[in-house]
N, C-alpha and C positions, 0 to 999 in steps of 0.2 A: 504494500500500500504506500509506504513512504518513498519507495523507489519511483513509483509512477508519479507521485506528487512532485518529487524533486525534478524528474524529467520534464514534467509540464512547466514548472517554474523556470527551468533552464531554457526551454524552447521559447517561452514568452520573453525572457530577458534578451535572448539573441535577436529576436524579431524587433524588439524595441530599440536595441542598440544599433542594429543595422539600418533602421529607418532614420536615425538621427544623423548619420554621416552625410557629408556633402560629397557627391561623386565627382570624379574628374572626367572631363570630356576632351576628346581629340578633335581638333578643327583644322581644316585647310582654308586658307584665305589669301586673297591678293591684298597686300598692304603697302602703304607708303610710309617710309621712315621719316618721322618728324624730328627726332633728336636721338643722340647716343650719349650714354653716361656710364661711369664706372665708379666704384668705391671699394677699396680693400679686396681686390681680386674678384669682385662681383661685377658682371657686365650685363647691361640691358639696353634695349632700344625702345623708344616710344613710337608707336605706330598708329595709323588710322586705317580702318578696314575700307578699302576702295569699293567693295561690293555692296555697301550699305550706306545710304544717304545720311541717316541719322545716328550712326554709330559714334560712340565716344572713343577718344584716344585711350590706348592701354599699353602697359609695359610687357615686354617679352624678354625673359632672361636667357642668356647664353652661357654655356659652360666653357667656351673656348675663346681666349683673348685674340688669337689669330683670326678666327672667324669674325669676331667683333670689329677687328681692324679693317677688314675688306668691305664691310657694309658701309654704304654711303647714304648720308642724309639727303632727302629729297628724291631718292630712287624708289622704284616699286619692286617688290619681291613677292614670290609665292612662298608661303610658310605653312608648315604643319606644326601645331603647338598643342600642348595640353594645358588645361586650365580648370579651375573650380568654377562652378556655375554662379557663385555669389561674388566673384572677384573680377576686377578689370586688369588682370595680369596672368601670365602663364610662362611656360618653359618651352623654348623652341627645340624641336627635334629635327626638323629639316628646313632649310632655306635655300631657295634657288631663284635665278633670274626668270622672269616670265618669258614665254616663247610666243 
């Protein structure tokens, strides 16, 4: 009897905890680089989504200083990035010139 009750309580807790998390989403977009910044070995670019008229600017973080160095302000790029749905920032996984 107690084992079943413990199992039911455990399952309920798992369901509640899993519904509270904010999921990460992967997005592909054509963006224009507004600015570049860095601080203490952290590199990011501020971009605007060119595919949406009313989108806000957001930050995309890069792991690689060399990649950050070749990105140019005012240029357009196609990026793949992951982000949380409640934030205006994310992490770049792929960036390339549009074709």
